[in-house]
N, C-alpha and C positions, 0 to 999 in steps of 0.2 A: 230145337236141339235137346235132346234127352240127357240123362244122367251120363251115360256111356260116352257120348260125345263130348260132354262138358269135361269130363276126366281126361279124356285124350287131350283137348285143348290144355288143360292143366298140366298135362306131363309135357308138352311141347313147351309151353312158358316155363315152368320149372326146369327142364333140362338147359334152355338157353341161359337160365341165370346161373346155373350152376356150372356151366360151360366159362362163362365169365368169371367165377368164384375161383374155381379150381385150376382152370387151363390158363387163363389169362390173369389170374390174380388181381381181379379188377376190384376195387373197393365201391361202395355203394355210391352211385354218381349219376350223371346224365350220359350214359352210355346205353345204345339199343339193346344190348343183351339184359343189363340190369333193370332198364326201364320195363321192357317187356316181362322181365321177370317176377315184376311188382303184381302181375295178375293173378299168379299162382297161389299165393296164400290165402287171399280172402275166396278163390275160389274153392280150393278143397275145404276152407272152412264152412263155404256155403253148401257145399256138398253135403258134408259131414251132418250139418245141422238138417238137411232135408232129409238124409237117411235117417236120423234120429227120430224125426216127425214122423215118418211114416211106418217105422218098424213096429211091430207090437212087441218085441223083446228087446227094450231099451237097455236094460241092466247086462244082458249078454253082449250087446253090441259095445258098452262101455268096457267091459271085459275084455272083449277081444281087442279092441284098440290098446288097452293097458298093457296085455300080455305080449303084444308084438311091440310095444314101445320097449319094454323091458328087455326083450331079446335083441333088439336093435341095440339098444345102449350097452349090454353087456358084450356083445360083439364087437362093438366099436371100441370099447374099453381095452379088450384082447388086441385088436388089430394096432391101435396107437400105442400099445404097451411092448409089444413084439415085433410089428411090422412097421414102425414109423420110420425105418429108413426107405421104406418103398411107397409108403401112403402120406407120409409127412405127419404133422402134429396140428390136431384141430380141436376145438372144444366140442362138448357133445352137442350132436346136431340135430338129433331127433326134434320133429316138429308136432309130434303126437300129443306131448303134454297140453298143448294149448288147445287141441280137440278134447283130449279127456276132461279137463277142468270146465271147458264149455258145456259138455254132456251132464257133469257131475252138478254143476250149478242149475242147470236146467231142472234135474232130476228133484233137487232140494225144493225149487220153485213149486214144481208142479206137485210135489208131496203136500206142501204148503196149502195149494190150492184146492187139492182134493181131500184134505182133512175137514174134520166138523166144524163148521162155520160158527157155532154157538161159542167155542173156545178160541175167539181170534186173537186175544193178547197171548195166550200160550203159545199159538201157532206161530205169531210173529216172534217171540222169543227164541223158540226152537229153530225157525229159520237164521235168526242172527246168530245164535250159537254154532249152528252148523257152517255159516260162512267165515265165523272167526276160526273155528277148528281148522278150515280149509287152509287159511293164510299162516296160522300159527303152529300147527303140526308139524311142517317140514324142518321150521327153525328149531323146535324143541328137539325133534330126533337128532339133527345133525349135531347140535350142542350136547346130548348126552352120549354120542359116540364120534368123538373127534378123531380125524385122521382116515377117516371112511367117508368124506364128503362126496367124492365123484360115485361111489356106489349107491349112498343113500339118495342122491340127487338123482338117480336112475329109477330107484324104487320109488320114493316119495318126492316127486318133482316138486320145486318152489314156484307157486303161483305167481309170485313176484318178478320171476327171471325166466318165464316161458318165452319161447321163441316170438317175437312181434310183440311182446308185452300182455300185460292184463286187459289192454283196451281193445285187444282183438277179440278176446273172451267176451267183453262186454257187447260186443258188435255181433257174435255167433249168438249170443243169448236174445238179443233183440230181434234178430232174423227169426229165431226159433217161434217168438210170440207174434209178431206182426207178419203176416203172412200174406198180405197185400203186397205185389211187386213193384208198385210205385214207393210205398214206404220202405222197402227194402232197399231200394236204390237210393232214396233219402238217408237213410242210414248210413249206406256205404259212402255217400257224398259227405256228409257230416264228418265222419270220422277220417275221410281223405283230407279235408280243410283242417281239420283239427291236428292231424299230423304235421301238415305245413305251417301253421300258425304257432303251434307248439314247438317246433324246431327254432324259429326265430325269436321266440320269448326266451327258450331255455339258453339258447346262444348268445343272446343280449345279456342276460344274467350270468353268463359263463358257469351255468350248472348244467350237466349231462346227465339225465335220466332216461331210462327206457330208450335208449339211442337206436334200438331195432325199429323202433316206432317213430320217434321225433328226430327224424330226418327228413330233408327237403324231397329226397327220392321217394320216399313212402308214399308222397302223394299220388304217384302214379297208378296206385291201385284202384283210382277212379276209373281206370280204362277197363275194369271188370263190369261197369254197370251196363253197356249195351248188350254184353254177353249174358249178364244174369236176367235181362228182359226176354232174351231169346229163349231162355230155357221153359221147357214145357210141362214141365213136372212129372214126365214120364221116365223110367227106369231105365229103359232099353236093355242092351244086351249085359248079362251077368257075367263080369270078368274080375270080381273083387280081388281074387288072390293075385291077379297080374299086376294090378296097382299096388299092393301092398309090396309085393316083392321088388317091383321096381324101384321103389324110392330107395331102399338101401343099396340095391346093386348098382345102380348108375351112379350114386356117390361115390362109392369107394372106387368103382372104375375110372370116374374122373379125377379122383384123388390120386390114384396110382399114374395115370398118364399124365396129369399136371405136375408130379412130383418127380418124374423121370425126364420130363421135357424142360423143366427149369433146373 
């Protein structure tokens, strides 16, 4: 299965999940639409990581994803501000910040690995400061410009509240550097079980953090494992703009239909 068909399968799983969210208003739970939908996020994260690995223009790839995220974000803000009668009101839904921060952290680590080895202490300090900046800058900017949180969260997304939590970012970074498929499946299984175990731990503690990751249903992302093994590493048909455009268009369409139907 090449990258093109992997994305097609991802679109099918994502659409089923979003039909459950926007048409049937289903919470995350043991419903076939939401369970199958758990495959989509790790699948597209995996596709993003592989695209980054093979592209020669990593910074351009990062810039393209960022620009597309910003366009989607501002368009969504306009829709929710002036068209909430027809589309309803939802939180900012772009999944792209998860991909953007995964790529950004990978680039920081690669820059560390490719720098002069003689100055390893300096390199570690620089890498540490970059990672700290990635976490702190969004908080600082929002605090400096109160009242513009929604717009600033689009331009400078907060890594701690990205869709599916920073745990997905860590999983994507590990996928990038561990290229063996069995190891990648092991990483997926570890994060799947971590989601399940963490859910029960935080539930017992009556403490709810990273709820998009720590919920029992997110465990079903483990269903992506056999699909990952079927991936042959080939690119396949080039239809990247179709996939970029399908994401926001199908969501707005389902929002509209779901709002009218309910």
